[in-house]
N, C-alpha and C positions, 0 to 999 in steps of 0.2 A: 230746370231750376235746380241744378246741382251745386257743386262747390263754387263755380265761377258766378252763376246766376245769383245765388244767395249773397255772395260777396259784393256784387254790383248793387243789389238792393240795399244792403247794409251801409255801403259807402254813401249812396245817395241820401239815405235817411240821416246819416251822421253829419254830412257836410252840406245839407240843403240850406242851412242858414248862411253859411259862407258863400255859397253859390249865388244866393239872392242878393247878398251885400255887394258882391263884385260884378254881377251881371244883370241884376235887376229882374231876374227870372226865378221862378220856383219850379222845380221838377216834381211832377206827380206821377208815380208809378201806378197806373190805373189797373193793369191786368197782366197776369203772367200765364203763359202756356205751359202746362205740365202733362206728362203722360198718365200719371196716377194721382188723382185728387187726394186719396187717403194717405198716400206717402208723404205729402207736403202739407198736411193739415196745420202744422205748427206755424206755417207762413200765412195762413188764411187771415190772421188778424192784421198782418202788415199790407197785404195786397189781395185783390180778388183773383181767384184761380179759375182757369178754364182748361178744358181739353179740346176745345174747338177753335182753331185758328181764325175761322170766319168771324168770330166775335170780335177779334182784334181788327181784322180788315174792314169790317163794316162800321166800326165806331169812329165817327167823325172827330171826336175829341182827342183821339190818339194820333199824334203827329209824328212820333219817332218810335221805331221798332228796333230793339236791341237783340241781336242773335248771339246766344251764348251756348248753343247746343253742340257745336263742333261737327266735324265730319262733312261730307259732300252732300249727302241726301238724308233727310228732306230739307236740309238747311238752304240749299240752292233754290228749291221750289218756294220755300217760305219767303226768302228775300226777294225773289222775282215777283211774287204776288204782292208783296208789300210795296215795292217800287212801282209796280203797275197801278196800284191803288193810290198813288200819289203820296206815299209816306216815306219820310227819311229813314235811313237804315244805318245802324252802327254795328260793326262786326270786328272781331279779332281773329277770325277764322282764316289762318294763313293757307291751309290746304285748299280751301274753297277759292280764295282769291288767286292762288297760283293757277288753278285749273280753269276757273270760270271768271276770273277778274275782268278781262276785257269785255266780255258779254254783259256782265252786271254793271260795269261802269257806263257802258253805252245805254243800257236800259234806264239807268238813273238820269243820264243826260236827256234822253228822249222824253222822260216824264217830269223833267225839271225838279228833280229831287237830289238830295245829298246822300252819297254813299260814303260813309266815314270808316276807314279801315287802318288808320295809323297804328292802332294797338296790335296789329297782326305781326309786326316785327319790332321787338324791343320797344314797346309802347312807352315805357318809362323814360326813354331818352329825349324825345321821340325822333327816330331817324328818318322815317318816311316823310313826315311833315317838314323836317329840315331840308331834305333833298328837294321836295316839291316847291317849297317857298323860298329858300335861301340860295339854292345852287342850281336853279332851273336854267340860268344863262351861262353856267360855268362848264368847262371841259374837264370832267373827272377822269383821272387816269387809273385810280385804284381805290378799292374799298375793301377793308378787311376787319374782322372782329370776332369777338366771342358773342355769338348770337343765340346761344342756348343756355339758359340758367341752370337747368337740371344737370347737364353734363359737367358744367363748371363747378357746381356744388360737389358732385361725386368725386371729381378729380382733386378738388381742394381737400376733401376729407381723407382721401387716400394718401395725399402728399403730406399733409400737416399732422394728421392724427394716426397715420399708419393703418387705417381701416382697409379691409379687403374690399374688392369691387362690390360683392354681394352685400356686405354690411353697410357700405356707404349708400348704395341704392336703397336699401331698406330704410335707412334713416331719412333719406330724401323723400321717400313715400310717406313716412310718418309725419313729416313736417309739411307735407302738401306741395313740395317742390317737384315731385315726380308723380305721374299718373299710375293708376293700378296696373295698367299695361304700358310700360315705358318704352316700348319698341321704337317708336318714331324718334324719341329723344336719343336713346343710347346708340342707335345705329347711324345717327347723323342725318336722318331723313328730315327731321324738323328744321335743323339748321340749313339744310339744302333748300327747303321750301322758302325759307327766309331770304337766302341768297338770290333765289329766282326773282322774288319781289324787289329786292334791293337793286338788282341789275336792270329791272324795268324802269325804275326811277333814276338810277345813276347813269345808265348808258342807253336807255331807250330801246332795249332789245327784249325779245320774248324767247326764252329758252325753256327746255324741258328737263326734267330730272335725269333723263337718260343721256343728256348732252355732256355731262361732266362726271368726274370721279367723286364718289361719296364714301367716306369711311367713318365709322363711329368709334366709340370707346369700349364697346362691349367685349372686345378681345384683349383689352389691356389688363395687366395684373399688377399687383403691388411691386413685384420685382422690377417692372419697367420704370415705375416712378422712382424707386430707390436708386436704380442705376443712373437715371437722369440727375437726381439730386447730388450724387457723388461727383458728377461732372459740372456742377453749378448750373444745371438746367432744370426747367420744369416742363410738364406736358400740359398743353391746352388744346381743346378742340377749336380749330380756327376755320372760319369761312373766308375765302379770298376771291376777289374778282379783279383782274388786272389787265389793262390794255398792253399788249406786247406786239409791236410791229403790225398795227391795225387789226390784230386778232384779240379776242377776249379769252383769257385763261381763267377758268373757274374751278374751284376745288373746295371740298370740305374734308378735313382730315385732322387727326391728332398731330401736333407739331411740337418740336423741341424749341423752347424759348430760353434765352439767357436769363438768369435770375434778376438782372438789372433792367430787363425790358419792361415796358409799361404793361403789356398784357399779362406778363408773368405774375404781376402783383394784383391782378383782379381776382378776388377771392369769392368763393361760395356761389350764391345764386346771382351775383352781379354780372351784368353784361356790358360790353363796350364795343363801339364801332369807330373806326378811324378812316378818314378820307385822305 
């Protein structure tokens, strides 16, 4: 029940009236799993807290479980138990879906449950739903995009405001765009996980992180962006997957983009995918 979990709770509380008007349903957040009851006492007035996941599993009134803890374990075990108990699950855990996605999807199908994970890749767009609903019968040749908002924010601040990498990262953390440990974001690993999921939907292939080149922005300096600007270019962290002669080329890396290119003008924490 950290930043993401608290945010989900607040959004539901804030927008429940609109949800009821548009869908005829009211969402009731009945129980939240936390590690430390004392730490989250300020939330006790909004939702019942528990440290025992079995209280959620055994409650017949709880139809949907939302996983916001992140990481592989015990998130995978909790989701598996929830699906096995006949509960629908929502997750934005890209790491988990990349590693265990096929297994969890099958488990959901076997138990006639929904496993919703559109938010695991650029949920605000949302690209996974678009690929699965609107492009399922199409032959996609290429997908590319800015799929990590943290790195795009850092690069925008370095480019437009002349901040150092360290200063831009610190500002991103202060604003909640970057985690306390930003390693996955700045090394390109987060973007790579997203490209793996996008490839599953766009090309129907299952690839591993070790199958393609991944570079982040953690070695870029202000000098690099200044030199790019002198040449009328900007630097963006781009993920690309492209069919070339019946082979699939995949890469995540900082790229030089002409200033008049569409992606060059996507600023701060905003993301974009192009098919």
